[in-house]
Structure formats: structure tokens, C-alpha cells
Steps between C-alpha positions, in 0.01 A plus 500: 500500500464729802384454859289777652507507881192584705645843584462607135138382479408665830652833395324483166153412626507721809630790292784558744778751456690264272202387293637646175819295535293193580282566197805500269602157627150358461488640146793269419245217509375627164835408342628210708381221720484535875488268796386537857478257785163425653641664815499833313122469477484430872705808589315731262157379610585538868664842475239657272220365720668631814569844350168539315232231497406151386333617179808681370714207612289254301494726191878540521560125506257450213684767296839339564373158398353647181838590348548276196881494523515433873528152649425435866712211624427294810755438770621145443757305698788602270416870545452459876835326553687749281327791677619366835858488369472854362358636825782336691753656261358854494320557830687722743314631804458880503691526170321295236193334636404298195166349597393146422251635245772709336729196488216314324477785249873484427498121471199508267664764281829310475343160438276655231803640317392861549745761378404751770309534822332836562419630848517807718631306797872557566528147641511385136816699420818314409356152458776317312276247326277748311502860389278700733364846433394682815291809430591805698 
């Protein structure tokens, strides 16, 4: 099981400079199951809409939700409390500014028994509780 952070989806669908790397990660969903938090959908929808338009944003969310091997998990109280603990542990102003949404992603990945969390955000580096792969 893998967790795919919003950064990967945004790069892939906006065809950014790292879209080929993002595509390789998304292709893993053909061979293994994936998980995202509902907050990933929020981030992707907002950022694609802001950068492009509502229509592309809606199509992007629909495409993500259409992956057969991908489960979108809600933020429940267990995830929220664990995310708060993780943010407290890893947040360091001007060094590692792990956001609340990112802490939710990490908590969701860990509590879902994911083997890896993929992102392009360096704030995910060196999380002790899960293997993180940060695309460069």
C-alpha cells in the first residue's frame, strides 16, 4: 500500500516539470493499492482551480476518484489526534514547516499501514514512522 501526496497529483495533472516522475508513482496503482486522505482532494482541487480553472479542477478530482486501486479515507478523530501529535513532533519554524494537512497525510498513511508515502515536498523527509520518498 502506498500514499500519494497532493504534490504528486498536482505535478501529474498540471504537467509540471516533474510530471514524468509523478506519472511513474501513479502507475504503481496498477500493481498495488493506494490511499489518500480526503484532504489531498481538497488541496488538489484548490491548487488546480487557482492555477488553471474550475473545469480542469473538477476533471482532475474525478480522474483521481476513478482509480480502482485508490481509496480516499476521511479524516476521523483517530487520524486528527495522531496528526496533531505528528505536527508537534516534526514542525520546526523556518526549517520544516509541516502543515496541518501534511500531518493529516502522514497520519493517514501510517494508520493505513502504507509502506511508503510519495511527495515532492521536502517537509516529508526523515519522518521516522514511515518511509517517505521525496521526488527531486
